[in-house]
C-alpha positions, 0 to 999 in steps of 0.5 A, spaced: 721 223 389 716 229 389 719 231 396 726 231 393 724 235 387 721 240 392 727 240 396 731 242 390 727 248 388 726 251 394 733 251 396 734 254 389 729 259 391 732 261 397 739 261 393 741 256 398 746 252 393 749 248 398 743 244 400 741 244 393 747 241 390 746 236 396 739 234 394 741 234 386 746 229 388 741 225 392 736 225 385 742 223 381 741 215 382 734 216 380 733 221 375 740 222 372 738 226 366 734 231 370 739 231 376 744 233 370 740 239 368 739 241 375 747 241 376 748 245 370 742 250 372 745 250 379 752 253 376 748 258 372 744 261 378 751 262 381 753 265 375 759 260 375 760 259 368 767 255 369 763 250 374 757 250 369 761 248 363 765 243 367 758 240 369 756 240 362 762 237 359 761 232 365 754 230 364 753 231 356 753 224 355 747 224 359 743 230 356 738 229 351 739 233 345 732 237 346 730 245 346 732 246 354 738 242 353 740 247 348 738 253 352 742 251 358 748 250 353 747 257 350 746 260 357 753 258 359 756 260 352 753 267 354 756 267 360 763 265 357 762 271 353 762 267 347 756 270 344 757 268 336 756 261 339 750 262 343 747 266 337 748 259 333 746 255 338 739 259 339 738 259 332 738 252 332 733 251 337 726 248 335 721 250 340 715 245 341 708 250 340 706 247 347 712 250 350 712 257 347 709 260 353 713 256 358 720 257 355 719 262 349 720 268 353 727 266 356 730 263 349 727 270 345 730 274 351 737 271 350 737 271 343 735 279 343 741 280 348 746 276 343 743 280 337 744 286 340 751 285 342 753 283 335 750 288 332 744 285 329 740 290 331 734 288 327 734 281 329 735 283 337 728 288 336 724 282 333 727 277 338 725 282 344 718 283 341 717 275 341 719 275 348 714 280 350 709 276 346 710 269 350 711 272 357 706 270 361 707 274 367 705 282 366 712 284 369 716 280 364 711 282 358 712 290 360 720 288 361 721 285 354 716 290 351 721 295 353 727 292 351 723 291 344 722 299 344 729 301 346 732 296 340 728 299 335 732 305 335 738 302 333 736 302 326 734 308 322 729 304 318 722 306 322 718 312 321 716 317 327 709 315 326 711 307 327 715 308 332 710 312 336 705 306 334 709 301 337 710 305 343 703 306 344 703 298 344 706 299 351 701 303 354 696 298 352 699 293 357 696 297 362 689 299 359 685 295 365 689 297 371 686 301 377 690 307 376 690 312 382 685 318 381 684 322 388 690 326 390 691 331 396 689 338 395 695 342 395 697 348 400 699 353 395 704 356 400 708 350 401 713 348 396 712 343 390 714 336 391 718 333 386 719 326 385 724 322 381 724 315 379 730 311 376 734 305 377 740 309 376 741 314 381 748 311 382 755 311 379 751 311 372 751 316 366 744 318 367 747 321 374 751 325 370 745 328 367 741 329 373 746 331 379 744 338 379 737 337 379 737 332 385 742 337 389 742 344 386 734 345 387 731 351 390 729 349 397 724 354 398 720 352 392 721 345 392 722 339 396 725 333 392 724 325 393 728 320 390 725 313 388 730 308 387 729 302 383 736 299 383 742 297 388 745 303 391 753 305 392 757 311 395 754 316 389 747 314 392 749 316 399 751 323 396 745 324 393 741 322 399 744 327 403 741 333 399 734 331 398 728 331 402 726 324 402 729 317 399 726 311 398 728 304 395 722 301 391 726 295 388 723 289 388 716 292 390 710 290 386 708 296 381 702 298 385 705 297 391 711 302 389 706 307 386 702 307 393 708 309 396 709 315 392 702 317 392 702 316 400 708 321 399 703 326 396 708 328 390 705 333 386 710 332 380 713 325 378 719 325 373 721 318 370 729 318 368 729 312 365 724 311 360 724 304 356 732 303 359 734 297 363 730 297 370 725 302 369 719 304 373 714 306 367 709 300 370 709 304 376 708 311 372 702 307 369 698 307 376 698 315 375 701 316 383 702 323 382 697 328 378 703 331 373 708 326 370 714 327 366 719 323 363 726 325 360 733 325 360 735 318 361 731 316 354 730 319 348 723 317 345 716 316 347 714 312 353 707 310 350 703 311 356 697 316 357 699 316 364 705 320 363 703 328 361 710 331 358 716 329 355 722 333 356 726 336 350 729 343 348 729 347 342 735 344 338 732 337 339 725 338 338 723 341 331 716 343 328 714 335 327 717 333 334 710 332 337 708 327 332 713 322 335 710 322 342 703 321 346 706 325 351 706 333 350 713 336 350 716 341 354 721 344 350 726 348 354 730 354 351 737 351 352 739 344 354 734 339 356 740 336 361 745 339 365 752 335 365 756 334 371 762 329 370 763 324 376 770 324 375 775 329 375 780 328 370 785 333 367 785 335 360 790 331 355 797 335 355 798 335 348 794 334 341 795 326 339 797 328 332 803 333 334 806 326 336 803 321 332 804 325 325 797 323 323 790 325 326 786 319 330 779 319 329 775 315 335 769 312 338 768 310 345 760 309 344 756 302 345 758 298 339 751 296 338 750 303 335 755 302 330 751 300 324 754 297 318 752 304 315 756 308 320 762 303 318 761 305 311 761 312 312 767 312 317 771 308 312 770 314 307 773 319 312 779 314 313 780 314 305 779 322 304 784 323 310 791 319 308 795 316 314 789 318 319 787 312 324 781 310 327 781 308 335 775 304 337 773 302 345 768 298 347 767 291 350 766 287 344 773 288 343 775 285 350 777 278 346 775 272 344 770 270 339 766 276 339 772 281 338 774 276 332 766 277 329 766 284 330 773 285 327 770 281 321 765 286 320 770 292 320 774 288 314 767 287 310 766 294 311 773 296 308 776 299 313 784 299 313 785 295 319 792 297 319 790 304 321 784 301 326 786 300 333 781 296 337 781 297 345 776 293 350 772 296 355 775 300 362 772 303 368 778 309 367 776 310 360 776 318 360 784 318 360 783 314 353 781 320 350 788 323 350 789 318 344 784 321 340 783 327 336 776 328 333 770 324 336 766 321 331 758 320 333 754 314 331 747 315 327 741 314 327 742 313 335 747 318 337 752 318 343 749 321 350 754 320 355 760 318 351 759 325 347 759 329 353 765 325 355 769 327 349 767 334 349 769 335 356 776 331 354 777 337 349 775 332 343 771 336 338 765 331 336 762 330 328 755 329 329 750 327 324 743 331 325 737 326 324 729 328 324 727 325 330 728 328 338 733 322 339 737 323 333 738 330 335 742 329 341 749 331 338 746 337 335 743 339 341 750 339 345 754 342 339 749 348 338 749 349 346 756 349 346 757 354 340 760 349 335 754 347 331 758 348 325 761 341 327 754 338 326 752 335 319 745 334 316 747 329 311 752 323 310 756 327 305 756 333 310 758 329 316 764 326 312 766 333 309 766 336 316 771 331 319 775 331 313 776 339 314 777 339 321 783 333 320 786 338 315 786 344 319 791 342 324 791 349 327 783 349 328 784 342 331 789 344 336 785 350 338 779 346 339 782 341 343 785 346 348 778 350 349 772 346 348 772 344 356 772 351 358 767 353 352 763 347 355 763 349 362 761 356 360 755 354 356 748 352 358 751 344 358 754 346 365 750 352 367 747 349 373 743 356 375 740 357 368 738 350 368 735 350 374 731 356 373 728 353 366 727 346 369 723 349 375 719 354 371 717 348 367 715 345 373 711 351 375 708 352 369 706 344 368 703 344 375 699 351 374 696 347 367 694 342 372 690 346 377 687 350 371 684 343 368 688 344 362 691 337 363 688 330 364 
């Protein structure tokens, strides 16, 4: 029997599912319960939700009602996008204390994913925190702690000091590692070597913000290396042709990946992911480059002492911003990124309100950012602008029980559902801005790529300005665009600005026609200005290092 079990597990490890199925069928007469579980697990590994549920239905009578069986069922429900049912199944699990460190991380991670999708953001953060505590492997612990930190920001109930302390907890995970300390003696006559570390140098929103950094740099002053941490596509190939070096470090142990960067003699390593999915912060912890910077793809401190600087700008970072970060801030004089859309989509030909007879507000943001507080404010706007409509577009409206659950949230918030249109996710969503008149930003976690896309498609953005770096993204956009009048510093101002713009149809029509041109002429899309400011920041950071002013 032991040999048969080993054959099953080895086949699963090799992803030889045909062989695994054969061995499971051989096991069934001897251990029907374990064979039933393994058959369900096999389909889950293949990401075949239909096969998994069919196997479950067929074998349900054999499976005992224990925590592992419940977890398997929850995984199937999650694959079927039945997030409400998966959440309920997970809530019902009673995990024995002696199993916490074997299964707790997986169960808590799945709970975190369900809660985030369902807008239960506080529960999501706590689930990921438990997952980090229960993770036995350092890589899993780091991943789950990143998930925890990321989800903390969906709620505005935490102080900057608390968020900084929690971020510093991530740094504590790496306090015992043997970081690199010796670096090459750089020839001052040679270009600075800049390395960019990211899983997202592909068809991804982050590429919209760093495309020019990777392609329009001064080749007489800088060499650029990309360290990719994920799958590649045709956009990756485009970038590869512009850079000095390209390495894909996906799957390498953290120290081995750091060794590759160190051996490339990178002077300044720039992390573009922060605590987002698939990030390389555990690699940064080894300090493979003498100067390390984080920014663009994330909005808060990494928590790592090994990261010297965090990238910001004068609109994001006020007097108290330094208290949010363990890093020093690089405060650019204009925008901390340069936007470049990945698709060439023409502007809508006509303002929607002209044909509809009413103004349509809208949001295409990740719906995890749409808290009950946001919905309450949007409801006040719809009340103040009679006949106005609200257009929402997000994956939670793809159908099924999750859409039903989300629509119930909208109803509980008091929204007039006869004036609310809910659309599911689509790849070509930019054209849908043609059905919206005014974009409403989320808060305290504002939009990023969706806000830029809305403005580029000629839709004015109403944004609520928070106190922290990450809560001021919309303000930075509008300030650089010359439309800071659309930024509000209280919920009442947010409502009044939305109402004012909806009532001034001449101004609204004019903005819809002119915003793209304004954006193209602004620091948001001025590649030359942006590269000058970024390259000056790199040179300054390197000079401080050489003078011994940095650790």
